[in-house]
C-alpha angles and dihedrals in degrees: 000000000000130000129178116193125190093333117187117184126180139193101209106303094344114097108216099175123039117197094320115187124179141137142207126204120214112280096015128130109215124180132206114215127190146111123281109290094025092119102257097130091042090058091055092046091049092052093048093046095244091117106022120215118255090212140359138052133291108189119185120180088346093306125115105235104164093113097041120115117242096257091055091049090051089050090054091056111273121121127180130208102204128219111269092027096253097207120174096262100193091053129078124256091254093049090052091052093048090051087060087065096047094120090050090054088053092053127068093263112129120253090231090067091050092048089050089055090048089058089048089057088053089052092050092045110027091180090065090057090052089053100035093129095038120107109257093227092062095058128095122265092256093051090049089052090053089049093050090052092046091049091053092048091053087073087063094234126194089202124037120199114202123191115197099324092176097051112134095350132127115257094246091053091049090049089056093048093050090048089055092049091054090047091051092055094047096044105034104016095236112171113228133202107192130196109193135162091205094077095179093056092044094051092048088057100038133079094211140001146201124214115214131198125179094340098315135101105240099170140013136176147116117316091252092051092051092046089057097041110114095219093048090049092050097046104033112011102055122158090255091065109101120219111234101170135041131186 
């Protein structure tokens, strides 16, 4: 479904990604693991067109999209849930969700289909239904994270990019979010590329993973292989890491 080949991305004169190559098959959950500054978020932003690549290929559904603007990439079927949630705080929960479908409103798709998906978001995240008229900025961090995911799903993506969904959240809230991600894959076949600091939780959810260091892929493999890798254990799976999700 998605293939990155020899991607180089820069912030001014600073090269953040160095010949990154990776791929996702349809229906997979793949995680990116690495320390802060390793380039994980930059990969997501490169895919979504927020930070275009200086060189290399981004191929999505057999189409070269490296030069596409973000709105065109969303239209093709890629949605991103940014780090820090970034909901529209002065707007209600329902307004935030409907904004996720703004390109669908501009197309010829019927409003009934969009409203059906809105109800589906309320089924996935019952707390959002309870707070549908509440201002997004007045909700807890966990509720805002649910809202950010729901907003991205309202675009009906084929590929969902998630940046640190567990950041700053209580373990029980994170457990619920990871449960929903697993449900999305099993029920609707959404492909997921996940950036997550809690490597143990991410690998328990994912099929495969890539380990990044200073803008380079240094290791890749199945989730089980990475869980058993001595270097991954030492750097990312220490005994102090709490498990917050189980299959």
